[in-house]
C-alpha positions in Angstrom: 0.0 0.0 0.0 1.4 3.4 -1.0 1.9 6.3 1.4 -1.1 8.1 -0.2 -3.2 5.0 0.2 -2.3 4.7 3.9 -3.0 8.4 4.4 -6.5 8.2 2.9 -7.3 5.0 4.7 -6.3 6.5 8.1 -8.5 9.6 7.2 -11.5 7.3 6.8 -10.9 4.8 9.6 -11.0 7.5 12.3 -14.5 8.8 11.5 -15.6 5.3 10.8 -14.7 4.1 14.3 -16.2 7.2 16.0 -19.5 6.8 14.0 -19.7 3.0 14.8 -19.2 3.6 18.5 -21.7 6.5 18.5 -24.4 4.4 16.8 -23.9 1.5 19.1 -24.1 3.8 22.1 -27.3 5.4 20.7 -28.9 2.0 20.2 -27.9 0.9 23.7 -29.3 4.1 25.1 -32.6 3.5 23.3 -32.8 0.0 24.6 -32.1 1.1 28.1 -34.8 3.7 27.8 -37.4 1.1 26.7 -36.7 -1.1 29.8 -36.6 1.6 32.5 -40.3 0.9 33.3 -39.5 -2.8 33.7 -36.6 -2.0 36.1 -38.6 0.4 38.2 -41.9 -1.5 38.4 -40.8 -5.1 38.6 -37.5 -4.9 40.3 -35.4 -6.6 37.6 -31.8 -6.5 38.7 -29.8 -3.8 36.8 -27.0 -6.2 36.0 -29.4 -8.5 34.2 -30.8 -5.6 32.2 -27.4 -4.4 31.3 -26.3 -7.9 30.2 -29.4 -8.2 28.0 -28.6 -4.9 26.4 -25.0 -6.0 25.9 -26.2 -9.2 24.2 -28.1 -7.0 21.6 -24.9 -5.3 20.6 -23.8 -7.7 17.9 -27.1 -7.3 16.1 -26.8 -3.5 16.6 -23.3 -3.6 15.1 -24.6 -5.3 12.0 -27.1 -2.4 11.5 -24.5 0.2 12.4 -21.6 -0.9 10.2 -23.0 0.2 6.9 -23.9 3.7 8.3 -20.5 4.0 10.0 -18.8 3.1 6.7 -20.7 5.8 4.9 -19.9 8.4 7.5 -16.2 7.5 7.6 -15.8 7.6 3.8 -17.9 10.7 3.4 -16.1 12.7 6.1 -12.7 11.6 4.7 -13.6 12.5 1.1 -15.1 15.9 2.3 -11.9 16.8 4.2 -9.6 15.8 1.4 -11.6 17.7 -1.2 -12.1 20.8 1.0 -8.4 21.1 1.6 -7.7 20.6 -2.2 -5.6 17.5 -1.4 -7.5 15.5 -4.0 -6.7 18.1 -6.6 -3.0 17.8 -5.7 -3.1 14.1 -5.9 -4.7 14.1 -9.3 -2.2 16.7 -10.5 0.5 14.3 -9.4 -0.9 11.6 -11.7 -3.1 9.7 -9.2 -6.4 8.8 -10.8 -9.7 9.3 -9.0 -10.2 5.6 -8.7 -6.9 5.3 -7.0 -7.8 8.1 -4.6 -11.1 6.3 -3.7 -9.6 2.8 -3.5 -8.7 3.0 0.3 -12.3 3.8 1.0 -13.4 0.9 -1.0 -11.0 -1.3 1.0 -12.6 0.0 4.2 -16.0 -0.9 2.8 -14.8 -4.4 1.9 -13.4 -4.9 5.4 -16.7 -3.6 6.9 -18.7 -6.0 4.7 -16.6 -9.0 5.8 -16.9 -7.9 9.5 -20.7 -7.6 9.0 -20.9 -11.1 7.6 -18.7 -12.6 10.3 -20.7 -10.9 13.1 -24.1 -12.0 11.6 -22.8 -15.5 11.1 -21.1 -16.0 14.5 -21.8 -13.5 17.2 -25.5 -12.7 16.4 -26.8 -16.3 16.7 -24.9 -16.9 19.9 -25.9 -13.6 21.5 -29.6 -14.2 20.7 -29.5 -17.6 22.2 -27.9 -16.2 25.3 -30.4 -13.3 25.5 -33.3 -15.8 25.2 -31.9 -17.9 28.1 -31.5 -14.7 30.1 -35.1 -13.6 29.5 -36.3 -17.0 30.5 -34.3 -16.7 33.7 -35.7 -13.2 34.4 -39.3 -14.5 33.8 -38.8 -17.4 36.2 -37.4 -15.0 38.8 -39.9 -12.2 38.2 -42.9 -14.4 37.0 -45.4 -11.5 36.6 -43.1 -10.1 33.8 -44.4 -12.8 31.5 -47.9 -11.3 31.4 -48.8 -7.7 30.5 -52.2 -6.5 31.9 -54.7 -6.0 29.1 -52.8 -8.0 26.5 -52.7 -11.5 25.2 -49.6 -13.6 25.8 -48.8 -16.5 23.5 -47.2 -19.3 25.6 -46.0 -21.2 22.6 -48.0 -24.3 23.7 -51.2 -23.5 21.7 -52.4 -21.5 24.7 -52.9 -17.8 24.9 -53.6 -16.0 28.2 -55.3 -12.7 28.9 -54.6 -11.0 32.2 -56.8 -8.3 33.6 -54.4 -7.0 36.2 -51.5 -7.9 38.4 -52.4 -8.6 41.9 -50.8 -6.8 44.8 -50.4 -10.2 46.4 -47.0 -11.6 45.3 -47.2 -14.6 42.9 -50.7 -13.9 41.8 -52.6 -12.6 38.8 -56.3 -11.5 38.6 -59.0 -11.8 36.0 -57.3 -14.5 33.9 -58.7 -16.0 30.7 -57.1 -18.9 29.0 -57.6 -19.8 25.3 -56.5 -23.3 24.2 -56.5 -24.4 20.6 -57.4 -28.0 19.6 -56.4 -29.5 16.3 -59.5 -30.2 14.3 -61.9 -28.9 17.0 -63.2 -25.7 18.6 -60.9 -23.9 21.0 -61.4 -24.2 24.8 -61.8 -21.2 27.0 -61.5 -21.0 30.7 -61.9 -17.9 33.0 -60.6 -17.6 36.5 -60.8 -14.7 39.0 -57.2 -15.3 39.9 -54.1 -17.5 39.0 -51.2 -18.4 41.2 -47.5 -19.2 40.5 -46.1 -22.4 41.8 -42.5 -22.9 40.9 -42.1 -22.5 37.1 -45.8 -23.0 36.4 -49.0 -20.9 36.5 -52.3 -22.4 37.8 -55.7 -20.7 37.3 -57.7 -21.0 40.5 -61.5 -21.5 40.6 -61.7 -21.5 36.8 -64.9 -21.9 34.8 -64.6 -24.0 31.7 -66.4 -23.1 28.4 -66.7 -25.5 25.5 -68.6 -25.1 22.2 -69.6 -28.5 20.8 -71.1 -27.2 17.5 -74.6 -27.0 18.9 -74.2 -24.8 21.9 -72.0 -23.5 24.7 -71.3 -25.8 27.7 -70.1 -24.4 31.0 -68.3 -26.5 33.5 -66.3 -26.2 36.6 -62.6 -26.9 35.9 -59.2 -26.8 37.5 -58.1 -25.0 34.3 -54.8 -25.5 32.7 -51.2 -25.2 33.8 -48.7 -23.0 31.9 -45.0 -23.7 31.7 -43.3 -20.4 32.3 -40.1 -21.5 30.6 -42.1 -21.5 27.3 -43.6 -18.2 28.1 -40.1 -16.7 28.6 -39.3 -17.5 24.9 -42.6 -15.9 23.7 -42.1 -12.8 25.9 -38.6 -12.2 24.5 -40.0 -11.9 21.0 -37.4 -14.4 19.8 -38.2 -17.4 17.6 -36.2 -19.8 19.8 -33.2 -22.0 19.0 -34.5 -22.8 15.5 -35.3 -19.2 14.6 -34.0 -18.0 11.2 -31.9 -15.2 12.8 -30.0 -17.9 14.8 -29.2 -20.0 11.7 -26.0 -19.9 9.7 -26.1 -19.4 5.9 -25.6 -23.1 5.4 -28.5 -23.9 7.8 -30.7 -21.4 6.0 -29.9 -23.0 2.6 -30.6 -26.5 4.0 -33.9 -25.4 5.5 -34.9 -23.7 2.3 -34.2 -26.8 0.3 -36.2 -29.0 2.7 -39.2 -26.6 2.8 -39.2 -26.4 -1.0 -39.2 -30.2 -1.3 -42.4 -30.3 0.8 -44.1 -27.6 -1.2 -42.9 -25.0 -3.7 -42.9 -21.5 -2.1 -42.6 -22.8 1.5 -39.0 -21.8 1.8 -39.5 -18.2 0.7 -38.8 -16.9 4.2 -35.5 -18.8 4.5 -34.4 -17.6 1.1 -35.3 -14.0 1.9 -33.3 -14.2 5.2 -30.3 -15.7 3.4 -30.3 -13.1 0.6 -31.1 -10.3 3.0 -28.1 -11.2 5.2 -25.8 -11.2 2.3 -27.2 -7.9 0.9 -26.8 -6.2 4.3 -23.1 -7.2 4.4 -22.6 -6.1 0.8 -24.2 -2.7 1.6 -21.0 -1.6 3.4 -19.0 -1.9 0.2 -21.7 -0.2 -1.8 -21.9 2.7 0.7 -18.2 3.1 0.5 -18.4 3.3 -3.3 -21.2 5.8 -3.2 -19.7 8.0 -0.5 -16.9 9.4 -2.7 -19.0 10.5 -5.7 -21.8 12.0 -3.6 -19.6 13.8 -1.2 -17.1 15.1 -3.8 -20.0 16.5 -5.9 -20.6 19.1 -3.1 -17.4 19.2 -1.1 -15.8 22.5 -2.2 -15.8 25.4 0.2 -16.1 23.4 3.4 -19.6 22.3 2.5 -21.3 19.5 4.3 -24.1 19.1 1.8 -22.5 16.0 0.3 -22.4 14.3 3.7 -26.0 15.3 4.4 -27.0 14.0 0.9 -25.3 10.7 1.7 -27.2 10.4 5.0 -30.5 11.0 3.2 -29.6 8.3 0.7 -28.9 5.9 3.6 -32.2 6.7 5.3 -34.0 6.0 2.0 -32.0 2.8 1.6 -33.3 1.3 4.8 -36.9 2.4 4.1 -36.8 0.8 0.7 -35.1 -2.3 2.2 -38.0 -2.7 4.7 -40.6 -2.2 2.0 -39.0 -4.6 -0.5 -38.6 -7.3 2.2 -42.3 -7.0 3.1 -43.2 -7.4 -0.6 -40.8 -10.3 -0.9 -42.3 -12.0 2.1 -45.7 -11.6 0.7 -44.7 -13.0 -2.7 -45.2 -9.7 -4.6 -41.5 -9.7 -5.6 -39.0 -12.5 -6.4 -36.7 -13.1 -3.5 -33.5 -11.9 -5.2 -35.2 -8.7 -6.3 -36.6 -8.0 -2.8 -33.2 -8.5 -1.2 -30.9 -6.9 -3.7 -32.9 -4.2 -5.6 -31.8 -1.3 -3.4 -28.1 -2.5 -3.5 -28.3 -2.6 -7.3 -29.7 0.9 -7.6 -27.1 2.4 -5.3 -24.3 0.6 -7.1 -25.5 1.9 -10.4 -25.7 5.4 -8.9 -22.2 5.1 -7.5 -20.8 4.0 -10.9 -22.6 6.9 -12.7 -21.4 9.4 -10.1 -17.8 8.2 -10.4 -17.9 8.4 -14.2 -19.2 12.0 -14.1 -16.4 13.1 -11.8 -13.6 11.9 -14.1 
C-alpha cells in the first residue's frame, strides 16, 4: 500500500470508528430507555438488564456498520476535497479511482466484518439473550404477562390477564384460550391465577366449551402453563431454531427441505439468506457511493455532500423494509426483494464516479 493509500485509509478509519461507536451507544441508550419501566416497576436487577442490552450489541453492530462506513468515507472525502488534497493528488498523476480505492477497501473490510458478526456473534448472542429472558421470567414471574394484553405461551395456549395482583405470585381476571387441532378452542376464565415454581395455575376456573350446537359451561381446574415456554414468547425471539440464529448453510438447507415439501414454503428462509448477504454487501456499496456523492458538493467546506449521503442511507433502509415485506408476501421475487436497493445504489455510484472523471 502506498503512502497516499495509507494516508487516505487513516483519514477514513477514524471517523468510521467514532461513528460506529456512536451508533452503538445510541442503540444501547434507546434499549435502556425502553426497559426503564421494567426496572422500576418489577425490580429486575440492573446487571441482568445491562447484560441483556450488551447481548443485543452484535445485532446492533450489523445495523451500524453500513452507516459507519458511509460516515467514515464521506467525512474523509469531504476533508480531502475541501483542503484541495484530491486536486493535488490528481495533479501528481493519481487517478480518482486510486484516490477512492482505500475507501473501497474499508467498505470491503466492513462487509466482511458484518458477515462474520451476523454468522457467528449474532446467533450466539440471541440464544444467550433468550436464556437470560427465561431466567428473568422465572425470577420475576409476573413479567411474562402484561395486563390488558394476550400472551402466547408457545403451547397452543394464549392468556389474557386483567391486572397484576398486589399479592406476590398472583394474577387477577385471567382468561385462557387453548386451541385444539380439528376442534373448537377451549376457553376458561378464573378470578385469579397463582404461580407455583415454574408453572402458573388458574384457581377457581370456569370452563367453556362449544360443541357445535351450543356452549357448555363446566367447573374446571383450568390448565397449567409452563413459564419456561412463556419466557421465549415474551422475549420476542423465535427460539433456537429461529432464522436469525441459523448460519447461511443452515438457512440454505432449511430452504431446500421446505421447497421439497411444497414450492414456495421456503421463501422466508431464502429471503433471510439473501437479506443477510445484501446487508453485508451494503457496506462496500456505501463506500463506493460516499466518494462521488460527497465530492460533488465538497468544495468550500460544504457538508451538503455528507447530508446527501445520509439522506440516501435513510432512503435505503426504508426501501429495504418495503421490499422485504413485498418479498415475504410474494409480490417480488426473493433476489429482487433483497438486492434491488443495492443494485440501484451501485449503479448510482458508478454513474457518479464516471461523471467526476
